[in-house]
C-alpha positions in Angstrom: 101.3 127.2 89.0 101.5 123.4 88.6 103.6 123.1 91.7 101.1 125.2 93.7 98.2 123.2 92.1 99.7 120.0 93.4 100.3 121.4 96.9 96.7 122.8 97.0 95.5 119.2 97.6 98.1 118.0 100.0 101.6 118.7 101.3 104.4 116.9 99.5 108.2 116.7 99.0 109.9 117.8 95.8 110.0 114.3 94.2 106.3 113.7 94.9 105.5 117.0 93.3 107.5 116.1 90.2 105.8 112.7 90.0 102.3 114.4 90.4 103.1 116.8 87.5 104.4 113.9 85.4 101.1 112.1 86.0 99.2 115.1 84.7 101.2 114.9 81.5 100.7 111.1 81.4 104.5 110.7 81.6 105.4 112.9 78.7 107.0 115.4 81.0 108.9 114.8 84.2 110.2 118.0 85.7 113.8 117.5 87.0 115.1 118.4 90.5 116.8 121.4 88.7 113.3 122.7 87.9 111.3 121.7 91.0 113.6 122.8 93.8 114.4 126.3 92.4 110.7 126.7 91.8 109.9 125.7 95.3 112.6 128.1 96.6 111.2 131.0 94.5 107.6 130.2 95.7 108.8 130.1 99.3 110.6 133.4 98.9 107.4 134.9 97.6 105.5 133.4 100.6 103.3 131.1 98.5 104.6 127.8 99.9 106.4 126.9 103.1 108.7 123.9 103.7 109.3 122.0 106.9 111.9 119.4 107.6 110.6 115.9 108.2 113.6 113.6 108.7 115.8 113.6 105.6 113.4 115.5 103.4 111.5 118.8 103.3 107.7 118.7 102.9 106.1 121.7 101.3 102.6 123.0 101.8 100.6 125.9 100.2 100.3 129.0 102.4 97.2 131.2 102.6 99.0 133.6 100.3 99.5 130.7 97.8 95.9 129.7 98.1 94.9 133.4 97.4 97.2 133.5 94.4 95.6 130.3 92.9 92.1 131.8 93.5 93.1 135.1 91.8 94.5 133.1 88.9 91.9 130.5 88.6 91.2 131.2 84.9 94.9 130.9 84.0 95.2 127.6 85.9 92.0 126.3 84.2 93.6 127.2 80.8 96.8 125.4 81.7 95.0 122.3 82.9 92.9 122.3 79.6 96.2 122.5 77.6 97.6 119.5 79.6 94.4 117.5 79.1 94.3 118.3 75.3 97.9 117.3 75.0 97.4 114.0 76.7 94.2 113.3 74.8 95.3 114.5 71.4 96.1 112.4 68.3 99.8 112.9 68.7 99.9 111.7 72.3 101.0 108.1 71.7 104.0 109.2 69.8 104.9 111.9 72.3 104.5 109.5 75.2 106.7 106.9 73.6 109.4 109.4 72.6 109.4 110.9 76.1 109.6 107.5 77.8 112.6 106.6 75.5 114.3 109.9 76.3 113.8 109.4 80.1 115.1 105.8 79.9 118.2 106.9 78.1 118.8 110.0 80.2 118.4 108.2 83.5 120.8 105.4 82.6 123.4 107.2 80.4 126.0 107.7 83.1 126.2 104.0 84.0 126.4 102.6 80.5 129.6 101.2 79.2 131.1 102.4 75.9 129.9 99.1 74.2 126.3 99.6 75.6 126.3 103.2 74.4 127.3 102.1 70.9 124.6 99.4 71.0 121.9 101.9 72.1 123.0 104.3 69.4 122.8 101.6 66.8 119.2 100.7 67.9 118.2 104.4 67.8 119.7 104.8 64.3 117.7 101.7 63.1 114.5 103.1 64.7 115.1 106.5 63.0 115.5 104.8 59.6 112.3 102.8 60.1 110.3 105.9 61.2 111.7 107.8 58.2 110.5 105.1 55.9 107.0 105.3 57.4 107.0 109.1 56.9 108.1 108.8 53.3 105.3 106.4 52.4 
């Protein structure tokens, strides 16, 4: 539904769709290519979206069938968007955002780190865990 919601306002390629969804979650969730592209393929197979090649990329747009699906499921989409807003505005959000940003930073750089850098990052994470544990015990 989120992919279709993004496409309801404008056509986009997979990466732009992922970034739009990440923006909805204020950066606490960034869907991977392994989530976005199979979803787009499934939606295309169902006739809800259609893709067209534009140079090196495929740009997707919502079809009339997809618009109809969103209209028929307006209540479910509203509930989903309410959940996203509540998550982004809730008292836990600063912690969730920071943890998510850290996870994304590590995951996106892990393959290029040297063994020494991995050891250094692990040490930093262990120190942070100890500090957080101390705060939680107080």
